Structures are given as C-alpha cells and as structure tokens.
N, C-alpha and C positions, 0 to 999 in steps of 0.2 A: 125893567128889572122888577122882581117881585117884592112887594112891600106888604107887611102883615097888618091886618086890621084887627085891633084888639077886641073890638066889640063883636065882630062876627066870626073871629078866628079863621079868616079867609085871607087870600092874597089878591092884590091888584098889580097891574103892570105899571112900573114907574121908570124913570130914566136913571142911568147909572150915576148921575150927579147927586142923587139923593144920599149916597153914602158920605159924601164930603160935607153935606149940610143936613144931618139927621134931625128929624123932629124931636122935640124935647118936651112934649106936653105929658103930664100925668106920670104914672108909675112906669118902671122899666118893663120892657116886653117880657112875657113869660118864657119865650124861646130865645135862644142865643142867636147872634148874627150868623155863626157857623153851626148849623144843627148837626148832631151826630147821627150817622147812618147806622142803624142797628142790624142791617143786613150783611155787614162785613163778617166773613168767617174768621176764625182764630188765625193770627199770624204765627206760623210755625217756625221755630228756630231749628234749622236743620244743618248742623255741622257734623253730621254722622254720629258723633258721640252725644248730641244734645237731643232732648225732646222739646217740642215747641209750645208756645203760647202766643197770644196775640191781642190786638186792639182793633177797634173799628176805625173808620175814616170819617173826617169832618168835611162838610160841604157848606157852602155859603147859602144861608137862608135868603138873604136879600140880593143874591146874585143869580145869574141865569141857571135854569135847570140843566142846561147843556154842560156847564162847568161841573156842576154837582155830579151829573151822570158819568162824565169822563173820569173824574178823579176817583169816584167810588169804584167804577169798573176796573180801573188800573190797579188800585190797591187790592181789590177782591181777586183779580187774576194773578197778581204777584203773590198773594198769600197762597192761592191754590197751587201755583207752580212750585213754591217752596215746599209745600206739603208733598206734592207728587215727586219732587226730586229726592226727598228723604226716603219715601217709600221705595223708589227704584233702587237707591243705594242699599237699603236693607234687604230687598229681594235679591239683589245681585250677590250679596254676601251669603245669604242662606242657600242660594242655588249653586254656589261654588265659583262665583266670579264670571257671570255672564257679561261679556264685554259690551254687548248691545245695550244692556240695561244701564251700565255705567255711562255709556255715551249719551243715552237718553237723559240720565240724571244731570249731566253737564249741560245739555241743551235746556232742560227745565230751569236750572239755576240761571242760565244766561237770559232766558225768557222772563224770569221773575225780576231780574235786575232791570231789564228794559221797561217793564210795567211800572216798577217803583220810580225809576228815573223819569218816566213820562208824567206820572202823577206829580212829582216834585216840580218838574219844569212848568206844568200848567199852573200850579199855585204860584210859583216864583214869578211867572211872566204876566200874571193877571194884574193889570193896573188898578182895577177897582179894589181888589183885596189889599194891594200894596198901599194905595192911598187911604183906604179905610182904616188901616192901623193907626193913622195919625188923626182920625176924625175926633173932634172934641166930644167929650161926654162918655162915649163907650168904645171908641177905637182901641184905646190901650187896655181897657178892662175886659172887653168882649172879643174883638176881632183878633188882636195880637196873640193872646194865649192859644187861640184855636189854630191860627196860622202856624205858630211854633209847633203845636202838637202834630198837625198833619205833615209838616216838614220833617219832624223827628221820626214819625212812623215811616215815611218814605226813605229817609237816610238809613234807618235800622234795616229796612228791607234790602237796600242796596248793599250795605255792609255784610248782612247775613248771606246774601247771594254770593258775594265775593268769597267769603269764608267757606261756604259750602262747595263752591266750584273747586277751590284749591284743595279742600279736604278730599274731594272725590278723586283728585289726581293721586293722592297718597293711597287711597283705597285701591285704585286701579293698579298702582305699582305692586301691591301685595296680591290682588286677586287675578289680574289679567295674566295670561300665559306670557312668559318672557323667554324667547329663544336663546338669549345669552345668559340666562340665570334660571336653569331648569330646577335645580335643587332648592329645597326650602330655605336653607341658610343663605344662599346667594340671593334669592328673591327678597328675603327679609332684610338683608344688608342693603340691597339697592333701595328698598323702601325707606329704610332709616337714613340713608344718605340723602335721599330726596327730602325727607322730613327735616333734616338739619337745615336745608335751604328754604323750605316752605313754611315751617312753623312760625318764624317771626312775623311773616306777612299775615298768616291766618290769625295769629294772636292780635296783631294790630287791627284787623278788621273787626274782630270780636270786641276789642276794647272800644273802638269807635261806636259800635252798636250799643255797648253798655253806657257810654257817655250820652248817647241820644236818649236813653230811657229817662235821664234826669230832666229832659226838656218836655217830657209828656206830663200833663197835669191829670193824674188819675181821677180827680174829682169831676172831670169833664166826660169821663167814659160812662157808658151805661153800666148799671150795677152788675149785670150778668157777664160783663167782659173785664171787670176789674181784677177778678181772680186770675184770669188768663194772662193779663198784663203782669201781675205780680209774679206768676210762675215764669213768664218769659224772662224777667229780670234775673230771677234765681237761676234759671238754666244757662243764661249767658255767663253768670258768675261761675257756675260749675264747669262750663266749657273752658273758661280761662284757667281754672284750677287744673283741669285735665291736660290742657296744653302745657302748663308749667311742668307737670309731671312728665309729660312726653319729652319736653325739652331737656329734662334731667336724665331721662331714661335712654334717649336716643344715643348719646355719645357712649353710654355704657354698653349698649347692644353692639354698636359699631366696633368698639374695643374688643368685646368678648368674641365676636365673629371673625376676628383677625382683619378688620377693615383698616386698621392703622399699620399693622405689621403682623407677620405670622405669630401665632400663639400656640403654646403647648399646655395641655391640661392633664393632670393626673386624675384618673377616674378610679375611685376606691369602691370596692365591692364588699361591704361589710357583711358578716354572717350573723344575723340576729339570733341564731340558735346558740351562738357563743357570745352572749350579750356583753357589750361594753358601754361605758357611759356615753360615748359618742356614736353608738349604734351597733357595733359588733366587731369581733376580731377581723382584721383585714386579711382574709385568706387569699384574695386575688386582686388584680388591678389591671387597668388598661391605660394606654396613652392616646389622647386625642390631639389632633392638630387642626387648627383653624386658620385658613388663609383666604382672604377675600370671600368669606362666607362658605367656602368649601370645607366641610368638616369630615375628617377621615380618622378612623381608628387605625393606628399604625403599629400597635404592639399590645400584647396581653401576656400576663404571666401569673405564676403561682408565687405568692410572697415568700414562701419558704426558700426559694432558690436565690433570692437576693438577701434574705436575712441570715442564711446559714453560710459558713459557720459563725456561730454567735460570738461576738466579741466579749471577752471576760475582763474583769478588773485587772489592770496592769497592761492591757493591750492598748496600743496607740489609737485604736478604733473604738475603744470603750466610751460610751456615753452613759452617764449615770441616769437610771430611770427614776420616776417618782417613787416616794417611800413605799406605798403598798405593793407596787410591782417589784421593787427591790426585795421586799419582805417575802414575796412569793418565789421569785426566780433566783435569789441568792446573788451569785457573782456575775450573772448574765447581764449584759448591757441592754440599753433601750433599743428596740428593733422596730422597723416599719410596721410589722403586723400588729404591734401593741400601741400604735400611735393614736388610736381612738380612745385613749384613756380619759381624756378630759371631756366634760359634758358640754362645754360651749364649743360649737363646731369651728368657730373662728380660730380658737386656740388649737383644737385638734388638727385642723387643716394645716396650720403653720408648722406644727410638729411633724405631720406626715410629709410635708414638703422637705423639711430639714433632714429627716431620717432617710427619705428616698434619695435625695441628693448625696447624703453621706455614704449610702450603700451602693449607688449606681453611678454617681458622678453627673447625673442629669438634673438640670434645673427645669422647673415648670412655672407657668404663669398663673396657676390657680388649681383648685381641687373641686371635683364633683363627687358626691357620695350618693350612691344609688343601691338600695338593697333589693332582695328578691320580691318583696311586696310591691315595690315601686315598679319593677319590671313587669310584674303581672298586670298592674294598672295600665301601663303603656300598651301591653298586648291587647287590652280592651279597646284601644283606639286603632291600632294597626290591623287587628285580626290575628288569627293563628299564624305561626311561622314554622315551616318545616326545617328540621335539623337532621338531614340524612346522615351526617357523620356520626350521630348518636342514635339513629334509628327511632326518632320520635318527632312529634309535632307538639310544640308548646303553645299554650293559650292562656287566657287570663285566669281560668279556673284551676289550672293544674301546675303553673310554672313554679310557684313557691315550694310546693311539695316535690316536684320533679327535680329541681336543682338540689334540694336537700338530700333526696335519696341517691342522686347521682354522686354526690360528694362525700356523704357522711356514713354510709354503710361500711362497716369494717372490711368486708370482702372487696369493696371498690377502691381500697386504698392503694391505687397504682399510679405510676407516673402519668401525668397529664390529665388526671381526672377533673381538675379545676378548669380545664379548657372548655368544659361544657358551658359554663357561664359566659366565658369569653366569646364562644361561637354564637351564642344567642345574642349577646350584646352587639356583635358586629352586624348580624342580620337585622336586628331591631333598629340599629342606627340607620342602616340603608333604607328601611321602610319608612321610618320617621322622616328621613331626609327627602323623601319623594312624595310625602302626603299631599293630596290635593288641598287647595286652600279651603274647600268646604269643610275639611276636617280640623282646620287650625283652631277654631273656637273650642271644639271638644278636647283637643290636645292641651290647650291652655287651662281649661277647667280641670283636666286630669293632673297636670303638673301642680296646680295650686292645691289640689286635694292631697297629692303626695307630700307636699311641703307641710300642709296643715297637720297631717298625721305623722310627720317627722320620719318619713322614709326616704326623703330626697333633700339634699343640702348642697349649697354651692358657695365657694369662696373664691374671690379674685384678688390677686396681688395689686392690681390697678386700683387706686383709691376711689376714682370716679365710678368704676364698675361695682366695687364693693359697697359703696354708699347706696347705689341703686338697689343692690340685692337686699340690703338691710331695710330700705324703704318698703319693698314689696314683700318682706317677710320670708325670703328664701335663704337667709344666712345661717340658720340654725343657732342663733344667739341665745344665751340665757337671758330671759326677759325680766325686766322690772318696769312694767307698764306704769306710766304716770297716773293712769286712772285707777290703779289698784292701791289699796292701803297696805296690803301685805302680799308677799310672794313666797312660794315654796316649790320644792322639786326634790323628788327621791330618785336616785339612780343606782343601778347595780352593775357590777363588773364580775362576770363569770371567769374566774381564774383557775378553774379545775381542769381546763383543757378538753372538756367534754361538750356535748351539744344539748345539754339538759333543757335549755330555754325553749326548745322546740316542743317539749311536752309539759313544761312547768305551767301550772296555773297559779295566779296571784290575785289576791283580793284585798281591798283596803277598807278599814273600818275607822272612820274619822269622827271623833267626838269633840264638840266645841261647847265649853261651858263659860258663861259670863257671870261673874260674881264680884261685887265690890270694886268695879272699875278695871277688872282684869279679865281677859279672854284666855282661858286655858285650852291648849291644844293637846290632844292625845290621838296619835296615829298608830294603829295596829295593822300590820301586814301579815297575812296568812298565806302559806305556800303549800302546794301539793306537788311532789316530784314523782312522775310515773315513767321516767326514762327506761325503756326496755334494754335488754342486752343486745349486742350485735352492732353497736354504733361506736364510732371512734371516740376515745377518751373515757369511756366508762359511763357510770350512772350517777356519780356523786356531784351535787351542785355545791361548789365551793365559791362563796360569794363575798366580795368586798362591797359594802353598801355605804352610800353617803346620803345624808338628809340635809338639804339646804333649806334653812328657814330664815325669816327676816332678820336683818342686822339689828333691828330694834327689839328683837325678842330677848327674853331672859329665862334663866332656869332650865336651859336645854339639857336633856338627858337622853341617852341612847340605851335601850334595853336590848343588848346584843350579847351573845355568849363570849365573844373575844374582842377586846379592844385592839387597835392597831399597835404593833410593837415599834414600827418605824413611822413617825408622824407624816401625815399628808400636809404639805405646806402650801397647797394651792390657795389662792385668794380670788374671791369674786365680789366685786363691788355690790353692796346692798344685801349680801347674804352672810350668815354664819353657817357653820357646818358641824354636823355630828356624824361619826363614822365608826366602822368596826366590821367584824367578820362573823359569818355563820355558815354552817354546812348542813346539807340535807342528804342523808344516805337513803337509797332505795332498799327497803327491807324485804323480807321473804314474801310478803304479800304483794309485792310489785309496786309499792308506793312508800314514800317518805313524806313527812310533814314537818313544818317549822312555823314559828310565829315570832316576830320581832316587833319592837315598838319604839316610838320617839315621843318626847314630851317637851313643851316649851310654853311660855306665856308671852302675851302682848298686852299693852294697855288699851282699854276700850271700856267706856262706861255703858254701852248698850243703848244709849239714847239716840244715836245717829245710825246711819247705814255704814256697814263695814264690808269691804270687798277683799276677797282673798284670791290671788291668781295662782293656780296650780298648773305648773308646766309638766307636760308629758315627757318621758324619757324617749330619746331617739331609738328606733328599732323595736320598741315594745308594741303590743297590740291593745285591744280595747279592754283593759283590766277593769273589773267592776269596782264601784265605790259605794259604800253606804255611809251616809252622813247623818249625825245626830247633833242637834243644836238645842242647848238648854239655857233658858234665860227667863228671869222674872217668874219662876215657878212653873214655866210651861216648857214642854218638850216638843220639838219639831223634827221630823225625819224626812229624808228624801234619798234618792239613789241616782247614780249616773255612771259613767265609765270614763276611762282615759283614752278614748279613741283619738282625742285631740286635747289641747290645753283647755282647762275649764276655769270659769270665774264663779266663785261662790259669793252670794250677796246675802248678808245677814241684816235683819232689821227687827223691829219690835213685833212684826206680824209673821215672822218665820224666816225661811231660807229659800233662795232661788238659785238655780244653776243655769249659767249661760255659757255659750261657746266662747272660747278664747281666741287668740290671734289666729289668722288664717292667711294663706298665700294670697297676695293682692295683685299679681301680675295681670295685665290686660293687653290684648292685641290693640295697638294704637289705632284710633280712628276707624274702627270697624263698626259699621252700622248695627244698631239694635232697635227693636221695636219700642223700647221704653224711652 
C-alpha cells in the first residue's frame, strides 16, 4: 500500500496493515487519507426538467492505485452517462419524439446506475477502508468523512439514474407514436395517467438524492467543484417542487380531458369589438365534449337564437340583471349574451353556465372563453386553414379582421353569419388535436401568451381542476398579488349595441404625487372614436365604465358625465369601485373624442418601495400608458402599455415598470436545455 513520506512528498509501498496502526509522529499529513480526484466531471442531474451539477470522487491515498482508478473511473463514467442521457432526452423532444433517442436515453440511465453502483460496491467491500474508519487518531476524522462522501455521491448517482429513467418513460408516453391514442388529447391523457402512477416513485428517488447531499462535506471538495455541488442541491430541490406541481396538475388534466367521466364544456366566443368587462358580448358559442381524451366540437350557435325572445319583468323566465344592465335594457331580463358583464372570469363563467342552462336546459362542466385574437395566435401554431364554405383561407395575420368583417358589416346581417367563427373553430380544433408532439412546446407557449394578454380564459366546475387553473394563471381572476402594495383595474362595457371598440383608440395618463405621507393617484383616459358607417349598431360608443382601486384607498372620485341611476352592487375583495357612464358620438369629421378621469389617495411616506399592480381588461389590446411620478421635488416619467398586466415600482430614485402575472402552464417533464 502507498504511504506518504512527508519529507520527500513521495510514496513508498507498505502493507495494508499500516492503516490499522498508523504512524503518529509529528504534525498531521498535509494530504487526506482519501485524496480528491479533480479529474471528475460535473455530476449532472438529469430528470428531464432539471439541469445538473456535480462533485468529484474521493480515492484512498494510502490504499492501492487500483481501487482509486476503478472508483474514479466508475464515478466519471456514471456522470458522463447521466449527462448523455439528458442530452438525448432533450434532443428527442426538439426533434419531435425520436423513439430511438428515448430508448438510448433509457440505456444511458441504466448504464449510469451500474457505474455508480459498482463504485459504491467497491468502497463498501474494501476491508482496508472499512477498518481504517476505526483507526485511532485519524480514522474518524479523516477516513470516515471521505468514505461517507464517496458513498453519498454514489447513492446520489443511483437515485438520479432511477428518477431519470422513470421520467423518460413519461416523456416517451407523450412523444412516442401511440397507435391507440393518435389524437393529442388521448396521448396527453395516457401520459397523465402514467404520471399518476410514476410521480410518487420519481419523487421518492429525488428525495433520496436530496437526503444524500446532506452527507457530503462540501469542505472536502475542490474549490472549483463546490459551486457545482451547490447548484446540484438547488436543482434537486427545484425538481421536487416541479414534481409537486405535476402531482397537483395531473389529476386536473385527467379530469378536464374526461378521463374520469365524459365532460361537457361551454366555449364562449366573445366579441371584443363590443367590449364587456369579461371580454366582449357573447355573440356565438360552441359545445365541446371530452371523453377519455377524445375532444369533439358537438354544437355551435348564434347566441341570439337561445336568448330570444327576451324574458321581460313578470315572466316566469325573467332573471334580474345587474343594475347597469337593467338601466340600459329596461324590462329585459338577464341573457346569456350579456353574461360577460363581470370582470372576474370565475364569476362571469358561473353566470354564463347558469344563463345557458336557464335558456337551453343543458348543464356544462366548465367554460372556455376564446376571442378572435386568441384564434389568430393558434393559427400561428397550426398554420393557415382553408374554409371553403366561406371561400377564404384564414391565417394568423388576417383572422381577427376576417371574422369581424364577416360578422359585422351591415350588409352581411343574414341568418348564419356567425357560423363563420364556428366553422373555423371546428377546423382549428381538428388541427390542434392532431399536432405532432414537436409542436406541443410552441402550442403551450402560445396558450400562455393568450392567457397573459387576457384573450383566453378557462373555468372548471371541478374544484381540483379549478385550483390548478388558478395556480397556472389561466382562470381570468381579478388579482390581488401578495407582492403588490396596491392593485387597480379599469374596465369598460360597451352597451351601445355597436362595434365601436374595433376602431376606438384609448390612452392612459397616470400621475402619482407623493406628499406628506399620501400618494395621490390621478388617472385620465382619452378616447378617439372613428367608427365608420356601414357596420351593425351604428357609430356611438355608449360606455359603462368601472374603476377598481385599492380597498385601502380614500377620497375616490369619478369624473364622468353621468353617474349610474341604478347602483352596481357587485363586490370584490380587496377593491373599491368608482363607476359611471359616458358617450362618444362620431361627428361630421369622422371622429369623436372624450376624456374621463378618476382620483384616489393611498397612504405612503415615500421612504420605502411602493408597488402598484395594474390589471389589464380582458379583450382589450395594447393601450398606451404615460406615467408621471412626483416626489421630493423631483419628477420622473416613463411609458408602457397594457398589452398585459403591469407592475409599477415607485422608489426614491424613480419609477420602474415590470411585467405582471403570466400564464405558467408547462408540459410536464419535457426536456429542455436549461
């Protein structure tokens, strides 16, 4: 066995018995009994959703070079195999599900496990190392910690190999062709059902790997590998968090896809040209059914034909509408087309379900709201779709305008005109349902963007599914983020029966002034209406507007021409409301203008940071915002838009604008390079 000579810094051969009776003259050796090999590559954590980090391997300084070489070689090869396995899984995903690459990834995970197990077995079975841990003097302080560390590294590799192999099975369930589940919904359902069975075991393997990290002494690692080890620990923790999210999301997806029982969904097609607080007047709708992942559009229709004849006061079918709707419609009852009156989609969807059942006798299990802007985004994923029934081809660049022109020109006001949207929806669903898996990441990115821009919203009656929708930000809820000090939201409801919002331009001028412990808010909104003649409903923008400001606010004022005659009694936790009416007539010059405003105060001394969360109205577009912030004799200005929710951050050095909440849905366990 090799024994170190302090004076010459060289080694001489000695017998293994030297470990049990170590020399004890003079100072401790400068090198540890188990020296660290710096040649080990980073140990990559590859559970598809994780990026990896690693640590080196320990070898016995006073034991045979053969043991050192074998242990180091196996740990090195195990790390390489883990890295290769992850790369193959990522490549398979990016190339659309190459079955061969997934099979190779599984083989690499299995190879990595064998190498880590062999390294562990060699250390565990080495009698010199086992006995050396009990040697007086330095067995406990030198040998034992290093044996524990190499064992922990080996166990980590084994656990990560197990987790990686099981994760690849889930990826394969999504990416590999499945002759019994050709459509996307059926394939996703099969993958989620497999996930329900596999996730507990994957989570257990990752938890074991995390436990092993506590047995590694980072102080024994080379300085250049400590950061990798720290990152490895962090990535394992992130992986466990992702698995917890998947465990919560999986039953919701299974439920939504009709995996538990057939489900029926009401698909609302709001018209943002006739803007409402929840997105737009519901001029048309469809019915989707989901059964074991098979999603089918079974019916489409014009809302007019279920709303009409309108129930009036005194009729047994009359349902009293909210105050502002009653003020506008008089004796007419609440109808399905108007169910988007409320700004929180959870409330609007429940109202839509109730009114749809009231008018048709049909119960549904949830509501999906998708407007023309969202359909255009989906066409960017599927590519153009021919609609021969309407002698056109729709694509991402023209759909929003095409559907508007098909439905809203006065001369097109004929029976069945709203079937255009329904025909496109049916063909779009067919194309989305058969997308190759290589397109799924793009589809998920697009759906998240649609949610972020508030053109797509989903509600489920099932509480598990609804909770998942809220976690990923798809529910269209009115937000009161815990990280924000204040929240605000302005919404408009076009009750003129026209399509003025298609041409209307809107801009915000927001002035914030801090003085004597009070932050004064002044929001001015300017409008230009250029609606031309020849479209349904005329040219006048008759708007009921609501301003939701923080419940902690004081001194709220609305500068509007007409206050409401019938009060709006809606309540939203965390908000106060200012409301009223204004009208914009298009004058002879082809345009009309208006300006309204809102004022309120909140407490703030200006010495800390203040965050204001501004929520975008569903169905609106990227309205520009100019912000002026005045504090301590200084004036700061900036500009942004309401393409999505915004976060305004005030401080003593100025104002910053950040993006607000965004859709957070992820394809589970799909490999990525990061």
